[in-house]
Each structure stands twice: as C-alpha cells, then as structure tokens.
C-alpha positions in Angstrom: -5.2 20.6 -16.1 -5.6 17.4 -14.0 -9.0 15.9 -14.7 -10.6 12.6 -13.9 -9.5 11.0 -17.1 -5.8 11.8 -16.4 -6.1 10.5 -12.8 -7.8 7.3 -13.9 -5.1 6.6 -16.5 -2.5 6.7 -13.8 -0.5 9.8 -14.8 -0.3 10.8 -11.2 0.0 7.4 -9.5 -3.0 5.1 -9.5 -6.5 5.6 -8.4 -7.8 3.8 -5.3 -11.2 5.4 -5.1 -13.4 7.9 -6.9 -16.3 9.0 -4.7 -19.1 11.3 -5.7 -20.1 13.5 -2.8 -23.6 13.0 -1.4 -23.9 16.7 -0.7 -23.1 17.8 -4.2 -23.4 15.4 -7.2 -21.1 17.6 -9.3 -18.2 17.1 -6.9 -16.1 14.0 -6.7 -13.2 13.2 -4.5 -10.5 11.1 -6.2 -7.9 9.3 -4.0 -4.6 8.5 -5.7 -1.5 6.7 -4.6 2.1 7.4 -5.7 4.8 5.1 -4.4 8.4 4.2 -5.1 9.1 0.7 -3.9 12.8 1.1 -4.3 13.0 4.0 -1.8 10.0 2.5 0.2 7.8 5.6 0.3 4.2 6.1 -0.5 1.9 9.1 -0.6 -1.9 9.2 -0.8 -3.4 12.4 -2.4 -7.0 13.5 -2.7 -8.1 15.7 -5.6 -11.5 17.5 -5.6 -13.1 17.6 -9.0 -16.1 19.6 -10.1 -17.7 18.3 -13.3 -14.5 16.3 -13.9 -12.0 19.2 -13.5 -9.8 20.0 -10.6 -11.1 22.8 -8.3 -7.8 23.4 -6.6 -5.5 24.5 -9.4 -4.3 20.9 -10.0 -3.2 20.6 -6.4 -4.4 17.9 -4.0 -6.7 19.1 -1.2 -5.2 16.6 1.2 -2.0 14.5 1.5 -1.1 11.6 3.7 2.6 10.6 3.7 2.5 8.0 6.4 4.6 10.0 8.9 2.5 13.1 9.5 -1.0 11.7 9.1 -3.5 13.5 6.8 -2.7 17.2 6.1 -5.6 19.1 4.5 -5.6 22.5 2.7 -8.0 25.2 3.9 -11.2 24.1 2.2 -13.0 27.3 3.0 -11.1 29.1 0.2 -12.6 26.7 -2.4 -16.1 28.2 -2.2 -17.6 25.0 -0.7 -20.6 24.8 1.6 -20.2 23.7 5.2 -21.9 20.4 4.5 -19.5 19.7 1.6 -16.4 20.6 3.8 -17.7 18.3 6.5 -18.3 15.4 4.1 -14.9 15.8 2.6 -13.2 16.0 6.0 -15.1 12.8 7.1 -14.0 10.9 4.0 -10.3 11.9 4.3 -9.2 12.5 7.9 -9.5 8.9 9.3 -7.3 7.6 6.5 -4.1 5.6 7.1 -1.7 4.4 4.5 -2.0 0.7 3.7 1.1 -1.3 2.9 0.7 -0.8 -0.8 4.5 -0.4 -1.2 4.9 -4.0 0.1 2.6 -5.3 -2.7 4.4 -3.2 -5.3 7.8 -4.6 -4.1 6.6 -8.2 -4.2 5.3 -7.7 -7.8 8.8 -6.7 -8.9 10.7 -9.5 -7.1 12.1 -12.3 -9.3 11.8 -15.9 -8.2 15.2 -17.4 -7.6 16.6 -20.3 -9.5 18.5 -23.3 -8.1 21.9 -21.8 -9.2 21.2 -18.3 -7.6 23.3 -17.2 -4.7 22.6 -14.5 -2.0 18.8 -15.2 -2.1 16.0 -14.0 0.2 12.8 -15.6 1.4 9.5 -13.9 0.9 7.0 -14.7 3.6 3.2 -14.2 3.0 1.0 -14.6 6.1 -2.5 -15.8 5.8 -5.0 -13.9 8.0 -8.8 -13.9 7.8 -9.9 -11.1 5.6 -12.3 -10.0 8.3 -9.4 -9.3 10.6 -8.4 -5.7 11.4 -5.4 -4.8 9.1 -5.7 -8.1 7.3 -4.9 -6.5 4.0 -1.6 -5.2 5.5 -0.8 -8.4 7.4 -1.3 -10.5 4.3 1.2 -8.6 2.2 4.4 -10.4 1.2 7.4 -9.4 3.3 11.1 -10.4 3.2 12.3 -12.6 6.1 14.3 -10.5 8.5 17.2 -11.2 10.8 16.5 -11.3 14.6 16.9 -7.5 14.7 13.7 -7.2 12.6 15.3 -4.7 10.2 18.0 -6.5 8.2 17.0 -8.8 5.4 18.1 -12.3 6.1 20.3 -13.4 3.1 20.9 -17.0 2.4 24.1 -17.9 0.6 22.5 -20.3 -1.8 19.1 -21.4 -3.0 19.6 -24.8 -1.3 20.2 -23.1 2.1 17.0 -21.1 1.7 15.0 -24.2 0.7 16.4 -26.1 3.7 15.2 -23.3 6.0 11.7 -23.5 4.4 11.6 -27.3 4.7 12.5 -27.0 8.4 9.7 -24.5 9.0 7.2 -26.6 7.1 8.1 -29.7 9.0 7.9 -28.1 12.5 5.0 -27.2 14.6 3.6 -23.8 13.6 1.5 -21.9 16.2 -1.1 -19.6 14.5 -1.4 -16.0 15.6 -4.8 -14.6 16.5 -6.8 -14.3 13.3 -4.3 -16.3 11.2 -5.9 -19.0 9.0 -2.9 -21.2 8.2 0.9 -21.2 8.2 2.7 -18.7 5.9 3.6 -19.3 2.3 7.3 -19.0 1.4 9.0 -18.0 -1.9 12.7 -17.9 -2.6 13.5 -14.7 -4.5 16.6 -13.0 -5.8 18.1 -10.3 -3.6 18.2 -7.8 -6.6 15.3 -6.9 -8.9 
C-alpha cells in the first residue's frame, strides 16, 4: 500500500509537494515526479491520501506527462464532497511540467579534463527569479548546433575552451529578464 512515508522516501520518484486540503484536514494531496534523464521523460503524479493511506487503490488520481497536459481520474467514485473535488481540481489542473529532467541530467554530467576529446559545453543562463519560467530558463542546457536540436560537439577540450573565451570576450546582449551573461562548463559527452 502506498502511503505518505513511502512517497516521502522516494520509492515512487520524489516528492515535490505535500498539501493538506483546506476542505478536509484528513486528506492530503502528494505530488511526485518520476523522470529518466537518459530517455528525457518526466511524469508528475498526484496521490490522494486519507490519514496517510492512498484512497485510490495505490493509483494516482492525476498524471501529467508533458504531452497531454493533466489527466484526472473520475474523482466522484472516491466518495469525495463537491468542495473536496473542486479544491483538488484547482490544485492539479493548472500544472505544467517544469524542466526537472534538465536539472537531473546536469547533476549526472562529468566535468571534462584537459585531455578529453568529443566534449560538450553546458550553458546555464541567469534570469531574475521573479521572471516567468525563470526556474526553467535557468536550468543548465547543452549548447546546440544551429538546428537547435543536435548537441554541438567540440573535438577537444581546448577547442571548447577557445569557444568559451571568445564568448566571454565579446559583447553579450542580455535577453529580457536576464541578469548577466551565461555560465559555461565543459563536460564529457558521455556520463
């Protein structure tokens, strides 16, 4: 049986939020995230718990996979009041996946050494935290080719460092909401 302790210990991903409902103090809505940074997918799931135990036979009451938006189960079969259903719906439906996979990928990357070949450059932008989507915009990303999809691979560490030096010695025009020029890190292409 999935319970709050299991969820908090990360058996089913990791917990982003645990919210006690205002309409019923015995009910809590637990938001978890599961992601695989190698396959670049992420799913947010919400579990409804009553007195710490799942009320939906261990199944999430809602899922967001980033492609189809939030999909909710029929909450009326869970013997909830109209106010409880409305509160849960308001907590879940406006949700959009944040770029948590990007943060997870960055944590796994290994910093390149001078002797490494076929290296990548990780670019971390620096937006004001009050900016809309700042959390997403400030996530480390791998520098792409002009097509915007293919990772730009540098043959050697020195080639990558020369590119960074050129960027840091040239004029950088800040985007709207950006605090300063990006930070760069040279990383191995495999991790």
